[in-house]
SEVO-572900 format. One record per residue: residue in one letter; x, y, z of N, C-alpha, C, CB in turn. Coordinates in steps of 0.1 Angstrom, whole numbers, plus 5000, padded with zeros to 4 digits. Glycine has a CB too. Layout:
N
aXYZXYZXYZXYZ/...
//
This chain:
453
x220952182318222352162313222552012313223352242321/x223051962302223251822302224351782311223551772288/x224351662317225351612326226651612320224951482332/x226651572308228051562301228651682300227951502286/x227851792296228351932294228751982308227052032286/x228051952318228352002330229651952336227351982340/x229951812334231051752338232351812331230951612337/x232151842319233251892311233552042314233051872296/x232452122319232652262321231952332310234052292322/x230952412313230152482304230952592296228952552311/x231852652302232552772296233952742294232352902305/x234352622293235852602291236452672279236152442290/x237452732281238052792270239352732265238352932273/x239652722254241052652250242152742257241352642232/x243352672257244452732261244852842251245552642262/x244752962256245053082247246453122248244153212251/x247253132237248653172236248653302230249653072228/x249753372234249853512228249953502213251153582233/x249053582206249153592191250353652186247953662185/x250753642174251853692168251653842164252253612157/x250353882163250054022158250554122168248654032156/x250754252162251154352170250054402180251554462162/x248754382176247654412184247654332197246354382177/x247954202197247954132209249254162219248053982205/x250354202211251554232218251254362225252754232208/x250454452219250154582226249254552238249454692216/x248354462237247454422248248354362260246254322242/x249254282256250254242266250954342274251354162259/x251354442266251954562272251054642282252554662261/x249754652277248754722285248554662298247554742277/x248354522297248154452310249354452319247654292306/x250554442312251754452321251854582327253054412314/x251654702320251754832326250654862337251554932315/x249554802334248454822346248854752358246954762342/x249354642357249854562369251054622375250154432365/x251954672368253154742373252654882380254254772362/x251654942374251155062380250655042393250155122370/x249954922395249354892408250454872418248454782406/x251454802415252554762424253254902428253654662416/x253654972418254355092420253555192429254755152406/x252255202426251455282435251355242450250155272430/x251355102451251255052464252555082472250954902464/x253655072466254955102473255055252474256255042464/x254655332465254655482466253755522478254155552453/x252555462480251755492491252455462505250555412490/x253255352506254055332517254955442521254655222515/x255655492510256555602513255955732516257455622501/x254755752511253955872514253555882529252755892504/x253055762534252455762547253455742558251355662549/x254755702556255655672565257055722562255555542567/x257855732571259255762569260055642565259855832580/x261255662557262055542554262455462567263255582546/x262755522577263155442588261955362594263655542598/x260755422594259655342599259255222589258355442601/x259555252577259255142566260355032568259355202551/x261555072571262554962573262254882586263955022574/x261854942597261454872609260354772606261054962619/x259354832599258154752596258354642587257054852589/x259254662577259654552568260354432575260554592556/x261354472583261954372591260954292599263054432601/x260054362605259054292613258154192605258254392621/x257954232593257154152583257954032580256754222571/x259154052575260053942570260353842580261254002565/x260453892593260753782604259553732612261853852614/x258353762606257253722614256953572611256053812612/x256453482619256053362616254853362606255753292630/x254253452606253253482595252053402593253853482582/x251853292602250753202602249453262603250953092612/x248353212598246953272598246453272613245953192589/x246053402616245853522609246953632615244353572610/x247853662607248753762610248653882600250253702611/x247853982605247754102598248954192599246554182603/x249554212588250854292588250654432593251654292574/x249454492591249154622596249154622611247754672590/x248954512617248854502631250354482637247854392634/x251054402630252354372636253454462632252754242632/x253254532621254154632614253554772614254454592601/x253054812601252454932599251754932585253455042601/x250855042583250155022571251055042559249055122570/x252055142560252955172549253855052546253855292553/x254554992556255354872554254554762548255854832567/x253354742551252354642546252254662531250954652552/x251854792527251654812512253054802504251054952510/x254054832510255454822504255654682502256554882514/x255354592511255554452510254754392499255254402522/x253454442499252554382488252954432475251054422490/x253354562473253754612460255054542455253954762461/x256054522464257254472460257154322456258254492471/x256454232464256254102461255454082448255554032472/x254354162446253654152434254454192422252354222436/x255254302423256054352412257054242408256854482417/x257654182418258554062415257853952407259154002427/x256553922412255853822404255453862390254553782411/x255153992388254754042375255954032366254154192375/x257054082371258254072363258653932358259354132370/x258553832368258753692365257853642353258553612377/x256553682355255653642344256053702331254353672348/x256453822331256853892318258053832313257154052320/x258953802321260353742318260153602311261253722331/x259153532316258853402311258053402297258053322322/x257653522294256853542282255553472284257553492269/x255053472295253653412298252653512295253653362314/x251553462289250353542286249753582299249253452278/x249353712301248653762312247153722311248853912312/x246953602313245553542310244753562324245653382306/x243553522323242653532336243253462348241253482334/x243653342347244253272358245553342363244653132355/x246353392355247553462358247153602366248353492344/x246253672361245853792367245253762380244853862358/x244453672382243853622394244953582404243053512392/x245953512400247053482408247853602413247953392400/x248153692405248853812408248153902419249153892396/x246753912417245953992426245853922439244554022420/x245953792438245753712450247253732458245453542447/x248353722451249553752458249553892464250753742447/x249053992458248954122463248154122476248354202453/x246854052474246054062487246653992499244653992484/x247253872496247753792507249153842512247753652503/x249653942505250954002510250654102520251654072498/x249254122523248854212534248754142547247554282530/x248754012545248653932559249153782557246953922564/x250353772554250953632554252053602545249853542552/x251953662533253053642523254053752524252453642509/x255353712521256353812520257453752510256953852536/x258453842508259553802499260253682506260653922498/x260453682519261253562525260553432523261453592538/x259253422527258653292526258053252513257553292537/x258053342503257553302489258653252480256853412482/x259853302481260853272472261153122471262053342475/x261253042483261752902483260552812476262052842499/x259352862478258152772473258252802457256752822480/x258552922453258552942438259752862433258753102434/x260952862439262052782435261652632434263152792445/x260852592444260352442443259552412431259552402454/x258752512427257852482415258752492403256652592413/x259752572403260652582392261452452390261652702394/x261852402402262652272402261652162396263152242417/x260452162400259452062395259352072380257952092403/x259152192375259152212361260352152354259052362357/x261552172358262752122353262651962353264052172362/x262351912364262251762366261151712356261751722381/x260151782354259051732345259451762330257851802349/x260551822328260951862314259951952307261251752305/x259552052315258652162309259152292313257252142314/x258552392307258852532310258252572323258452612299/x258952672329258452722342257152782340259352812348/x256852852328255552912325254352812325255652992312/x254752692323253652592323253052572337254252462318/x253752612348253352592361253352732368254252492367/x253252842361253452972367252153002376253653072355/x250952952371249852962379249952902393248752922372/x250352782392250652702405251652762414251052562402/x252652822408253752902415253153012423254752952405/x252253092417251653202423250753172435250753282413/x249953062433249053032444249652932454247852972439/x250752862451251352772460252052862472252452682453/x252352982470252853062481251953092492253353182477/x250753032491249753032502250452972515248452962499/x251352872512252052802522253152862528252352672518/x253452982524254653062530254753062545254453212525/x253553072552253853062567254452932573252553072574/x254452822564255252712569256752732569254952602561/x257152822559258452862559258952952569258752912547/x258053052571258353162582258253102595257253272582/x257353012598257152952611258452862615255852872611/x258852792605260052712608261252792611260352622596/x261352902603262552982605262553072617262753082594/x261253122621261253232632260253192643260853382625/x259453082642258453052652258852942663257253002645/x259952882661260252772671261552802679260452642663/x262052922679263252962687264452872682263052952704/x264552822671265652752666266852842663265152682654/x268052802663269252892658268852942645270652812658/x269153072644268553132631269053072618268853292631/x270353022617270752952606270152832603272052942606/x269852762614269152622613267652642609269052522627/x267052752615265552772611265452822597264952882621/x266352912592266252952578266452832569267153052575/x267452752572267852642563266652542563269252562567/x266052512574265052412574263752472567264752382589/x263552602570262352672564262452672549262252812569/x263652702544263852702529263752562523265252762526/x264252462530264152332524262652282524265052232533/x261952322535260452302535259752362524259852342547/x260152492521259552552511259752502497259952692513/x260852452495261152382482260452262480262652362480/x260352182491259552052490258152082487259651972504/x257552182493256152232492256052272476255752372502/x256852352471256752382457256952272448257752482455/x257652152453257652042444256351962443258851962448/x255651962454254451882455253151942451254351832468/x253052072452251852142449251352122435251952292450/x252252142425251752132411251151992407252852162402/x251651882410250951752407249751732416251951632409/x249851772429248651752437247451842431248851772452/x247751962428246652052424245952002411247052192422/x246751952402246251892389245351772393247351842380/x245651692403244851572407243551622414245651482416/x243651722424242551762432241351842424243051852444/x241751892413240751972405239751882400241352052394/x240051752398239051662394237851642405239651522390/x238251672417237251642428236051732427237951662441/x236351872425235151952425234651992412235252062433/x235351962401234751982387234652132384233451922385/x235552212389235652362386234552442393235452382370/x233852382403232852452411233452532422231752352416/x234752512425235452602434236652662426236052522446/x236652792426237752862418239152842424237553012415/x239152822437240452822446241052682446240252872461/x241252632435241652482435242952472444241852422420/x243952552442245252542449244852562464246252652444/x243952642468243652652482243252522488242552742484/x242552432482242252302486243352212488241252232478/x244252222476245552152476246352192488246352172462/x246552322489247452372499246852332514247552542498/x245552322515245052282528245552132532243452302529/x245452042521245851902523247351912526245551822510/x248151982518249751982521249952042535250652062509/x249252152539249452212552249052122563248652342553/x248052042561247651942571248651832574246451872567/x249351792563250351702563251551762571250751652549/x251951892568253151962573252851962588253352102566/x251652012591251352032606251451902614249952102607/x250951802607250951672614252451612617250151562606/x253251642607254751602608255351692619255651612594/x255151832619255551922630255251862643255052052628/x253951842645253451802658254151662662251951782657/x254351572653255151452655256451472661255151372643/x257151582655258451612660258451702671259251672649/x257251722677257151812689257551962686258151762700/x257251992673257352132669255952192667258152142655/x255252192679253752222679253552362674253252222694/x252552372665252252492659251052562666251952472644/x251352692670250452772676249752872666251052842687/x248352862665247652952656247753112661246152912656/x247753192651247953332654246753402652248853382645/x246553532658245353612657245753762659244353562668/x246253832648246653962649245854042639248053982648/x244954122643244154192633244154342637242754142633/x244354422627244454572630242954632629245454652619/x242954752635241554832635241854972632240654812649/x240755042628240855182627241355242614241655242639/x241355152603241855202590240655192579243255112585/x239455162583238455132574238155242564237155102582/x238055372570237755482560238755492549237755612568/x240055512553241055542543241255432533242455572550/x241155312539241355192529240055182520241455052538/x238855222525237655212516237855312505236355232524/x238355432508238555542498239555482488238955682505/x240655442493241655392483241155282475242955342491/x240355182479239955062472238855112462239354952483/x237955192466236855252458237555332446235855362467/x238655392450239255482438239955392428240355582444/x240555282434241155182425240155122416241855082432/x239055072422237955012414237355112403236754972423/x237255232408236855342397237755342386236655482402/x239055342389240155342378239955232369241355332384/x239755102375239554982366238355002358239554852374/x237255052363236055062354236355162344234755112362/x237055272346237355372336238355312325237955492343/x239255242330240255172320239655072312241555112327/x238854992318238054892311237054952300237254802321/x236355052304235455132295236155172283234855252302/x237455232285238155292274238655172265239455382279/x239155052271239754952263238654872256240654872272/x237354882261236254822254235554912244235254772263/x236355012238235955102228234955202234235255022216/x235155242247234355352253232755302253234555492244/x232655172257231355122256231255012268231155062243/x230054992272229754872281229254752274228654912291/x229454752261228854652252229454512256229154682235/x228654412257229054272260229054242276230554252255/x228854342284228954312298227754212302228854452306/x226554222297225554132300225853992296224454172293/x226553982284226953852280227953782290227553862265/x228853862295229853822305229053772317230953942309/x228053842322227353802334226453682332226553922339/x226353642320225453512318226453392318224753522303/x227753402319228553302320228553232334229853342315/x228753102335228553032348229753052357228252892345/x230853082351232053082359232852962362231853142371/x232252852358232852722362234152712356231952612357/x235152682364236552682360236852582350237452662371/x237652592339238352732337237552822328239852722331/x237252942334236553042325237353172326234953072331/x238253172315239053292314238353392307240353252308/x238053522315237353612308238253702299236753682318/x239553702302240353772293240353712279241753782298/x240353572278240353502265238953512258240753352267/x237953492267236553482262235953622259235753402271/x236153722267235553842266236453952263234753862278/x237653942263238654062260238954132272237954162249/x240054212271240554282282239654392288241854342278/x239054472280238154582283237054532293237654652271/x236254432288235154382296235654312309234254272287/x236754252307237354182320237754282331238654102315/x238454392327238854502336237654562342239654602330/x236554592334235354652340234754552350234254692330/x234654432346234154332356234954322369234254192350/x236254332368237154342381236854462389238854342376/x236554582383236054692390234754672397236054802381/x233754602390232454592396232554502406231454552387/x233254382406233154282418234054342429233754132415/x234954432426235654512437234754602445236754592432/x233854672437232954772443231954682452232154852432/x231454572446230554482453231254432466230054362444/x232454392466233054342478233254442489234254292475/x233654572485233954672496232554712500234754802490/x231554722491230154762496229654672507229254762485/x229754532504229354432513229954452527229754292507/x231354472527232054492539231454602547233454522537/x231254722541230754842548229254832551231054962540/x228454752544227054732546226754642559226454662534/x227554542561227454472573228154512585227854342570/x228754632583229454692595230854622597228454682607/x231554572587232754512588233954612589232954432577/x235054562593236354642594237154612582237054602607/x237754712575238754692564240154692571238754812553/x240654562572242054552578242854472567242054482592/x243954412572244754342562244154222556245854292567/x243654122564242954012559241654042550242653942570/x240854132554239654172547239954242534238954262555/x240954332534241454402522242054292513242654522526/x242754202518243454092511242254012503244254002521/x241153982510240053912505239354002493238953882517/x239254132495238754212484239654212472238454352490/x240954212473241854212461241854072455243254242464/x241653972463241453832458240253832448241253732469/x239153892453237853892446238053972432236753952455/x238754082434239054162422239854082411239854292427/x240754012416241653932407240853832400242653862414/x239853772408239153642402237953712393238453542414/x237853842392236953892383237553872368236654052386/x238753832368239253792354239153642352240753822352/x238653572362238653422361237453362369239953372367/x236253392363235053312369234153402376235653192378/x234553502384233553572392232953692386234253612404/x231753712388231053842384229953862393230553842370/x229353982394228454012405227153912404227954162404/x226753882393225553782392225753652399225253762378/x226953592397227153462404227853472417228053372395/x228253582421228853612436227753642445229853732436/x226753722441225753782451225053672458224853872444/x224553562452223853452459224653392471223553352449/x226053382468226853312478227153402491228253282472/x227153552487227353652497226053642505227553782492/x224853642499223553622506223453512514222453612497/x224053392510223953272518224853272531224453162509/x226053342530226753352542226153452551228053392539/x225653562545224853662554223753602561224353772547/x222953512553221753452560222153352571220953372550/x223253272568223653182578224153252591224753102573/x224853372589225353452600224153502609226153572595/x223053542603221953602610221253482617221053682600/x221053362611220253262616221053202627219853162606/x222353212628223153142638223653242649224353062631/x223253352648223653462658225153492655223353422673/x225753462645227153502642227153642640227853422631/x228153712644228353852641228653872628229453922649/x227753922619227853932605228954022601226553972599/x229354122610230354212606231754182611230054332611/x231854062619233154022624234053992612233153902633/x235354002615236353972605236153822599237853992610/x235953732607235853592604234553572594235653502618/x233453642598232253622590232453692576230953692598/x233053812575233253882564234253812555233754022566/x235253742561236253682553235553552546237453642562/x234653492554233953382549232953422537233053322561/x232453532537231453582527232353612514230753722534/x233553692516234253742504234953622498235153842508/x235753542505236453422499235453312496237553372508/x234253312502233153212498232753222484231953222506/x233053342478232653362464233353272455232853492459/x234453212460235153092452234052992446236253012461/x232852992453231852892450230852952441231152852462/x231153072435230253142426229753052414230853262421/x230652962408230152872398229052782402231252792392/x228852762414227752682418226352752415227752642434/x226352892418225152962414225052982399225253092421/x226253002393226253012379225752892370227453042376/x226052782375225652652370224352602373226652542373/x224052602386222752542391221652642395223052452402/x222152772396221152872399221352932413219752802399/x220653042415221053132427220553062439220353282427/x219552982439219152912452220252832457217952822451/x220952762448221952662452223252752456222252552439/x223452872450224452952454224352992469224553072445/x223053032473222753062487223052942496221253082489/x222652822491222952692500224552682501222252552492/x225252712490226552692491227252792501227152692478/x226652912502227253012511226952972525226753162509/x225752922528225452872541226352752546223952822542/x226552662536227452552539228852592542227452452528/x229352692534230752742535230952802549231052862523/x230052882554230252942567230252832578228953042570/x229552732576229552622586230852552586228352522585/x231352512574232652432572233852502575232752382558/x233952642571235152712573235552722587235152842567/x234652722596234952742610235552612617233752782618/x235452502609235752372615236952302608234452272614/x237652362599238752302591240052362594238452302576/x240152482600241352552601242352482611241052692605/x241852422621242752342630243652232623241852282641/x243052182611243752082605245152122599242852032593/x245252252596246552312590247052402600246452372576/x246452442610246852532622247352662615248152462631/x246852712605247152842599248452842590247352942610/x248852722587250052702578249652732563250652562578/x248352712560247852742547246952872548247152622542/x247352972541246653112541245253092534247553232533/x245152992525243952972519242952892525244152922508/x242752912538241852822546240452832540241752862561/x240052942535238752952528238552872517238453072524/x239652872508239652782496239652632499240652812488/x240252602511240352462516238852422519241352442529/x238252502527236752472531235952472520236252562541/x236052562511235252572499235252442490235652682491/x236452392490236752262482235852152487238352222484/x235752142500234852042506233352072503235052032521/x232952192503231552222499231252172485231252372500/x232152202476232052172462232052022460233252252453/x232951952468233051802466231751742470234251742474/x231051802481229851752486228651782477229651792499/x228551912471227451942463227451892449227452082462/x228651882444228751842430228051712426230251842426/x228251592434227551472430226051482432228051352437/x225651552442224251572444223451642434224051632456/x224051762431223351842420223651792407223751982421/x224651722404224951652391223951542389226451592389/x223651472400222651362399221251422397222651262411/x220951532403219651602401219451642388219551702410/x220551692382220451742368220151612359221851822363/x220851512361220651382353219251332355221651282358/x218651332367217451282369216351372361217151272385/x216551502363215551582355215751562340215651722359/x216851542335217051522321216251392316218451512319/x216451282325215851152322214251182321216251042333/x213751252333212251262334211851342322211851332348/x212551452318212151532306212251442293213251672304/x213151352292213251282280212051182278214551212279/x211751122292210651032292209251102289210650952305/x209051222294207851292291207851322276207751422299/x208951372270208851402256208551272248210351462250/x209051152252208851032244207250992246209850912250/x206651022259205350982261204351082252204950982277/x204751212250203951292242204051262227204351442245/x205251222224205351182209204451062206206951152205/x204350962216203550842213202150872213203950732223/x201650972222200251002222199751092211199951062234/x200851162205200451252194199851172182201751342189/x198751222176198151152164199051152153196851222159/x198951052145199851042133199451142123199850902127/x200351192116200051292105199251232095201251352099/
//
C-alpha cells in the first residue's frame, strides 16, 4: 500500500447523507425500528425477570452510584434493572438521533450500541444528560447543527462517571454534588468535540475508539484537578458472577436475529460478504454506506458470535463489563470491524496472556481482548502478524494507564489502544515507505538491464 494512500485512509467513504428517494427513507425506518426493538426488548426483559418494586430499587441504586470503572450494575443493583437502564438510555439516544434527522450511519450505529453496552456498567440517564447538553452547547457556539456532533455526543458519555462521582462519591451536600457534577458534565461536553477532532490525527484511523483516547486525556485532567482540590478519586471494582449461561443464550439469540435480518435485507443472500471482509477497517470505514444495510447487519451478527465464542472459549465470565464489550464489538461491526481483521488482535491478547501467566479468562484479560479489537485496522492495513503484535502491546499498555484517569473514563481500553496505534503507525508507515522505495529501485534496475527492443 502506498504511504500516501495509507495516510489518507484506504477505505475512506464520503459523508453520506440521507437520499431523497423513498427507498432510502424506508431503510432509515428499518434501521430505526431495529434499534428501537433492541431497546424495548431490553426493557421488557427487565420487567420479565423482576418485579416493579425490585426494578425501582435497582434503578435508584444505578442512578445514585459513583459509577467509576469498574462498576458492574448487575453487581450493585440487579440484572433486570441493568437491562432497563441500558434499554432506556439507548432508546433516548435513538429518539434523539431520529429527531435530529441524522442518518443512522455506521458511526452512529456503533455509538448507539456502545451506549447500550456501557449502560451495563457505568452510563446512566443521570450522568449522560449533562455531557450531551455540553455537546449541544458546543454545536450552538460553533454555529452548527447538533447532528454534526452527534457521534461525539454518544461517545463522550464515557466520562459520565466524573458526573456521578462528583454528585455521589464525595459525601458533598446532595444539592451541591449534583450542581457541581452537572457543571462538570457540561464542561466535558464542551471540550470533547474539538479535542477528538484533533486527536484523530495522531493514530490515522488505526484505532476505531478515537473518543476513547480523547476521553482518557480529559479524564486524566479531571482527576488531576480533583486530586489538587483534595477530592481524591478511589477506583471501583464491582463485578457480578453467575450469569454466564443466560447471558450467553440471550446474546447468541440476538446475534442470530441480526444474521437473519441481514440475510433478508441483503436479498436473502450472503452476496458481498467476502468483499466486506477484505476491507481494512481503517477509520472512517462506514460499512452501512459502503456495503449496505444487509451485509452490515450480518457482519454485526458475525462479530457478536465471534466475541461471545471467545469469552466462552477462554473460560471467561459474562458479566456487565464483558457483555458491554460484546455489544460494543457488535456496534463496530457497522464501522470498521469484521472477523478477519479482529481475530489477529484477539490472538495477540490471548498469546500475551499465556506467555505472561495472565489468567486468560479473567475479566481484565477478556476486556482487553474484546475492546482491543479497536486496533483491528492495524491487521487490516498491515497484515495479521502486526494485528497480533498490536494485541500483545495492548494487553501490556492497558494494565498501566488506568491510574491516570482513575476510572473516570469508561473507555480505558480505547485510551490504551490510542497509545498502541500512535506508537505503531510511524513505525509501520516508515516500513511501508522503505519497501516501496526498494521496490521502485529494483524495478528501475531491471528496466536498465533489460535489452533494448
